N, C-alpha and C positions, 0 to 999 in steps of 0.2 A: 680368348685366343691370342696368340702372338704371331705377328708377321715380322720375321727377322729378315732384313735386307742386308746381304753380305756382298762383299766384293773388295777388290783392291782399292787403295787410296786413289781417289780421282775417278772411280767408276760411276759415280752418280747416286750413291746410297742416300745421302741427305736430301738431294734434290727429289728423288723418287718418293721418299717418305713425306716431304713437304707437299708434293702433288697428291699423294694418297690422303694426307690429313685434310687437305682442302675438300676432297670428295667424301671423306669419312670423318667429319668433325667430332663425332662422339668418341673416336679412338684417342688414346693418350699416346704422346710421343715420348719415348724413353731412350735417351742416348747414354749408353754405358760408359762412354768416354768421360762423362761428368764424374762418375764414380772414381775413375782413374785420376782425374784432376784433384779430387778431394784427398785421395790416398797419397798423392805426391806431396801434398802440403803437410802430411803427418809423418810419413815414413820414407826412407830412402828406397829408391828403385834401382838396384845395382846394375841391371841390364839396360836401363833407360826405357824399357817397354813395360808399362804397368800391367799388361796382360800376363806377364811372367810372375806377378804376385798372386799366390794362391788365394789370398784374401780378396783380391779384385774379382776373381772368377766366382768365388762363393757369394760375394755381395751382389754381383750382377744377377746371379740366379735368384737369390733370396728377394732382392728388391722387385724383380720382374714378377715373381710369384705373388708377393705382397700387393703389388699394384693391381694385378688381375683379380685377386681374391677380394681386396678391399673395395675397389671401385667398379668391379664387374663391367669393365670396358675392354675392348680390344686394345692391344698394345702394338705400336709401330716402332721397330727397333732398327736404326741404321748403325751397323757396326761390322767392321772387318773382323772376322774370326776364322782363322785358317789352320791353326795347330789342331790336329785331330784329338789330342788329349784334352785340350782346352774346350773344344767343341763339346766333347762328352761331359766334361765337368759342369758345363753350363746347361746344355740341352737335357742331360739326364735328369736333374732335379725339376726342370720345367715339365717334362713328360711324366715324371714321378708324381707331380702335383696334379696330374690329369688335365694339364693345359694343352690345348691343341696348338702345335707349333707349325707354322708354314715358313719354310726356310727357302729363301730365294737368293741366288748368287748372280750378280751382274758380270757377265763376261765382256771384257773390253780388250782390244789389242794392246800390246806393249807400247806401241808407238802412240796410240791415242791416249793412253794413261799418262805417258811422259808429257805429252802436249798439254793435257788438262792440268797436270800438276804445275808445269811451268807457267800456265796462265792464271794461277791462283796467287793470292797474296795472303800470307799467314800472319806476319808481324811487320806491317809497313814502317813502323818507327824503330825497328831493331834489325838492321841488315844482317848482322851475324846470326841472330836467332832465325831469321828468314832463311838464310843459306843452310843452316843446320836442319831445319824442319823439311825443307825441299829435298835435301840430300837423303834424309832418313826415309821419307815417304817414297822417293824414287828407288831407294835401295831395297824396299820391301816388295817391289813389283814381281820379281822372280818367285819369291816365296808364295805370293798370292796366286800367281799363275800355276805353279806346281801343285797347289793345294786342291785344285779342281778335282783331281783324281782321288783325293782322300776324304772328301766331304761325305756326310751321311747319304745313304742311298735315296732318301726321300727329298733331297735338295732339288729344287727346280731352277734350272739355268735359264737366264734371260739374256737377250742380246742387249748389252748395256750401251750400244751405240744407237738404239732407237730413241725416240723422243720420250721425255718424262710422261707425257700424256699417253703414248702408246704402251709404255711399260706399266703405267697405273691401270690401264684397261686390262692388261693381261693378268696382273696381280689380283685385281678385284674380281675378275671373272673366275679365277682359280679359287679364291678364298670364299666367294659367295655361292658358287655353284659346284665346285669340285671338278670343273671341266679342265681338261689339259690346257697348258699354257698356250699352245699353238692352235687351239680349236677356233 
């Protein structure tokens, strides 16, 4: 099975996956951003967003399927994925491989997202790169907020302003028992 934790930059995806992994150590953590970093070293990314590379989307799906099939472990995936076409390009092959996908989206207010992004340090030794990344992630907030209405119907929305522990309880309850998130 795959537990995909989605949400805007700064919503707490990585923190939630870390909390889940502490409670579920047999699960593998797979960050598709790493695939993007590798591709950036090999090919040009004209838009600046490696998700716009068809190869990135194909590799993300293929590697996820391979990890589940090869290691027979649950996969925890922290990744912002909001373009409806890209969601289908990745989730389609996962479901086509008969892998159970639990898709969670962390909903966080615009103000809180901006506050969290401003509180993070991305490149402490490179102020210009720091400014660029902060600007880029904050510039994506609106697209992530708007995507809520376009995500697959089986997406489970979580209050991303809850503590990581509370969120992990909700995710694990849903994944292990099939109970509704708010039960």
